Structure formats: C-alpha cells, structure tokens
C-alpha positions in Angstrom: -8.8 -2.7 -13.4 -6.9 0.3 -12.0 -7.4 2.8 -9.3 -6.8 6.6 -9.2 -6.8 7.9 -5.6 -6.6 11.5 -4.5 -7.1 13.0 -1.1 -8.0 16.6 -0.2 -9.6 18.2 2.9 -10.7 14.9 4.5 -12.2 13.6 1.3 -10.7 10.7 -0.5 -11.7 10.3 -4.2 -11.2 6.9 -5.8 -11.8 6.4 -9.5 -12.1 2.8 -10.5 -11.3 2.0 -14.2 -12.4 -1.3 -15.6 -14.8 -4.1 -14.8 -14.9 -5.4 -11.2 -15.1 -9.1 -11.7 -14.4 -12.1 -9.4 -10.7 -12.2 -10.5 -9.9 -8.6 -9.5 -12.2 -8.4 -6.5 -9.1 -9.3 -4.5 -7.4 -6.2 -5.9 -10.4 -4.1 -4.8 -10.1 -5.7 -1.3 -6.4 -4.7 -1.1 -7.2 -1.2 -2.2 -9.9 -0.9 0.4 -7.4 -2.2 3.1 -5.0 0.6 2.2 -7.8 3.2 2.3 -8.9 2.0 5.8 -5.6 3.2 7.2 -5.9 6.6 5.5 -7.1 9.7 7.4 -10.3 10.8 5.7 -13.9 11.7 6.6 -15.6 10.6 3.5 -14.7 8.2 0.6 -16.2 8.9 -2.8 -16.0 6.2 -5.4 -16.3 7.3 -9.1 -17.6 4.3 -11.1 -17.9 6.2 -14.4 -15.5 3.8 -16.1 -16.9 0.6 -14.5 -19.0 -1.4 -17.0 -20.1 -4.1 -14.5 -19.5 -5.4 -11.0 -19.9 -9.0 -9.9 -21.4 -10.0 -6.6 -17.9 -10.6 -5.2 -17.1 -6.9 -6.0 -20.3 -5.7 -4.4 -19.4 -7.7 -1.3 -16.1 -5.9 -1.1 -17.9 -2.6 -1.1 -20.2 -3.8 1.6 -17.3 -4.9 3.8 -15.5 -1.6 3.3 -18.7 0.4 4.1 -19.2 -1.6 7.3 -15.6 -0.9 8.4 -15.7 2.8 7.7 -19.1 3.4 9.3 -17.7 1.7 12.5 -15.0 4.4 12.4 -17.6 7.2 12.0 -16.8 7.9 8.4 -19.0 8.2 5.3 -19.0 6.7 1.8 -20.8 7.5 -1.5 -20.7 6.4 -5.1 -20.9 8.7 -8.1 -20.8 8.3 -11.8 -22.7 5.0 -11.8 -24.2 3.8 -15.1 -27.9 2.9 -15.4 -27.4 -0.9 -15.2 -25.2 -0.7 -12.1 -27.6 1.8 -10.5 -30.5 -0.6 -11.1 -28.5 -3.4 -9.6 -27.4 -1.4 -6.6 -31.0 -0.2 -6.0 -32.4 -3.8 -6.4 -30.2 -4.9 -3.5 -31.0 -1.7 -1.6 -27.4 -0.4 -1.4 -28.9 3.1 -2.0 -30.4 2.9 1.5 -26.9 2.4 3.0 -25.0 5.1 1.2 -25.7 7.9 -1.4 -25.4 6.8 -5.0 -25.3 9.6 -7.6 -25.3 9.2 -11.4 
C-alpha cells in the first residue's frame, strides 16, 4: 500500500494505492497521524486504487474522522468502487461523511 499526498488551498488530497488489510492498517494509522498535524480544512481520500478494506482499516478511518471533526475540519471519500461503497453504506459511513464514486 502506498500514499500520494498533495495539499492546495486548505485541501489535502490523499490517494491510497493498494489493499488496506490488517497488516498495513498500522501504516494507514501512521499516515493519519501525520495528516492530523497538517494545516488543512478538508481531507479528501481517493480510493480509486483500493480493491478492499478490512474492518481494521475502516476503524482507522473512523478514528481519523473523529479527530478531525473535533478540530472543525471535514473529510470525504471519492473514487470508491461498488463493493466498498456497499460496505461503507451498510455500516452507515455515508451518514458521517460524503462518499463519491
């Protein structure tokens, strides 16, 4: 799994490439820790290249979301495939933050 991060005008874009499984969920956590110290208004995660996410990976997204909302920031997900969209909707993540295909 790898990350491509760019920041412009208060918007941080994070493209995640590869599966987010239990093994690399810790890498995701570390990336999120770094993002928390960045100065941005909204974080956008592009999941175009993510074939699947385990529950551990989803948990890391939820913790990150909780932390940035507490700081008055926003988050959204884009480029999600049909299977992940169905999963995210089934656990009602689409009610926490916007999810775009």
